[in-house]
N, C-alpha and C positions, 0 to 999 in steps of 0.2 A: 446555586444551580446543581442540577443532578446529572452525573454522567450515565449515558444510556448503557455502556457495557457493564458486565458484571464478572467477578471472579478475577481471573488472571488479567493483568494490565494490558496484555496483547489481545484481549477479547477472544482468545482461542482456547480449545481444550488444553488442559494443562500439561500435555506432553511436552509442549514447548517451554513451559515455565520449569518443568523439571531438568531440561537441558541447561537452562539459565544459570543455575547455581555453580556448577563446576566451571563453566566458561567464564563466568564473572570473577571467579576466585582467581583464575589464571589470566584475565585480561589485562590489556593496557588501555587506558583511557585516551580518547581524542575528542576533539571538538570538530564540528563542521558548520559551515555557513550556507544559506540558501544559494544554490547553484554548483556547490562543489560536487564533483564527481568522485564517489567513494571507490568505484572501479567501473572499467569499460567492458562492454560485450567482447569476448575473444581473448581477453587478458588471462594470464595464468592465475588460477585460483589458489592464492597463497596465504589467505587468512579467512576466518569466520568472524562475524561481528554480531554484538547484540545491541539493538537500539536502546539507549537509556532515557532519551528525550528527543523530541522533534519527529519529523516525518520525512520519509524518503520515497522515492518512486523507482520502480523496476520498469524499464522499457527496453524494446528489442527493435533493431533495425530490420526493416524489409526492403528489398530491391524496388527502387522507384516509387516508394510511399513514404509517408510521414512515419515517425517513430512512436507507435502507440504506447501509452503507459498500460502496462499489464496488471500491476498491483501497487498498492500504496502500503507501506510498512510504517508502524508507529511504535510507540513505547512499548518495550518488553519483547519485541520480535527479534527473531534470529534471521540472519541472511548470510549467504555465502557458504552454506553447508557442503557445497561440492568440494571445498577445500580439503574435506575428510578423504578424497580420493586423489592419490598422487597423479599430477600431470594434466588434470582436468582444466578446461577453460570456462570462463564465466559465460553463462547463457544469457545474460542481460546486462545492461548499463544501470547502475544505481546511483541516483543524483538527489541531493538534498533539496527538500521543497521548503524547509524551514531551518532556521539554527537549531543545533542540538548537540548532544553528547552521545558517544558510544563506547564500547569496549571491543578491542579486537584481539583475536588469539591467532598467532602464526600457526601454519600448517605443520611446523616442526613441534610447537608445544601442543597442538591439537593432537598429533600422532601419539604423543606420550600419554595424554590424557585417556585417549582410546584404548591403549595397551592396558592401562590401569583399570579401565572400566568398559568392558564390551557392551554393556547396556546402553552406554552413551552413543555408541556407533549405532546400534539398533535404533535408537530414537532419533538420531540425525538422518538416518536412512528413511524412517517414516516420515520425518518431516519433509524431506526431499520429495518424496512421493506425493505429500499433500500439496506441496507447491506446485508440482508439475500438473497435477489435477486441477488446481485453481487457475492456473495460466491457460490450460486447454479450455476451461470453462469460460474464461475472459475472452479467448480468441472467437470462440463460437458466439458469444453474447455481442461482439462487435458487428456481427453480421446479421443480427436478429432485431427486427422491429424498426420503426422510424427514429429519427435522431431525438425526438421528444421523449419516446420510451425509453431509449438507451440513456439519455441524460437524467430522467427521473429516477432510473435504477441506480445510476452512478451516485447521485446526490443522497439517495436514501441509504445506500451501503455505506458512504462515508460518515453519514449521520449516526448509523449504527455503531460504527467503529470507534469515532471520537466525539460524537455529538453531545452536547450539553443542553438539557431541557431548561428553559426558563419561561418567563412571561411572554416573551416574543415568539416562542415556538421551539425549534431545535437549532441551537447555535453550533456551527461547524468552525471551530477556531483554527482554521487552516486557510490561508490566502490562495485560492484557486484562481489563476488567471483565466481569461477565455481561451487562451492557448492551451493551458493545462487541461480544460474541460474537454477541448476538441480532441486532444491526445487520448483522454480517457474514454471518449465516446467513439472516436474513430471517424471524424467529419472535418469539414472546413470550418475555420474560426468564424467566418462570416455567418455561417448557419448558427453556430452557437450564440453569437451576438443577437440575432433576431429573436432566437427562442427565449433566451434570458431577458431581453428587453421586454417581451411581451409578458412573461412571467412576473416580472417586477412591476409593470404597469397594472397587472391584474392582482397584485398583492400576494402572490404565491410565494415568492422568495424576496430577499432584501440583500443586495451585496453592500458590505461594509469594508472599510480598510483593514480591519483585524480579522475578517473571516466572511462567512455567508450565513444568513438565517433562513431556514426553511419555515415560514410563517404558517402554512397550511400543509402539513405532511399528508393529510389524507387525499389531498387533490393529486399530489405526486404519486401516491400509492395506486390511485385509480388509473392514472396513465401507465404505470409500470404493470399493474395487473392485466390491463388490456394487451400488453406485449405478451405476457405469459399465456394468456388465454388463446391468443391468436396462434 
């Protein structure tokens, strides 16, 4: 099978990978299981982490609403960069979606690293700005287009981030429940169930125990393009 992403394992420009090396050298390894909360929204930002394996989600509470998933983070990505600023709070809750392993660096050790390398601080600040822009884009996206259009964009994005191309199509090695998809799209679970059931009946996608297969990516692309064109 061929991984769809190229270059850095996080699938991002390598500003992030350049931060990884010093953090990983100073990091303390830990493991997480599906459902583990790495930190909660509003908690003191006292450490930064590098995801070595697995997938976690960033979600944010909104009054009277569900807690939408803003971003999925995978192998190679850095989270919690707000720990570089003393006294700051977590802007989102981070929860494991799969088992995995990560490295964490305390705010004290991070402070020592930043004193030795001012460039590292600049890169962390740049990463924080990129993440804020991505979250803002996601919030706008949650209100654009129909559920089908938003779901098509979500599945294609996850396929681009972690998808593996094989004879079946694009395999997403990530068990996304209907509730997860609803939180990614910003709708009721019942609506996701109806759309996914129809797409499975039409042979567009296939849900497996170990993940999901996009059997006909071009059909989802047509749905997603319709949302952009509108």
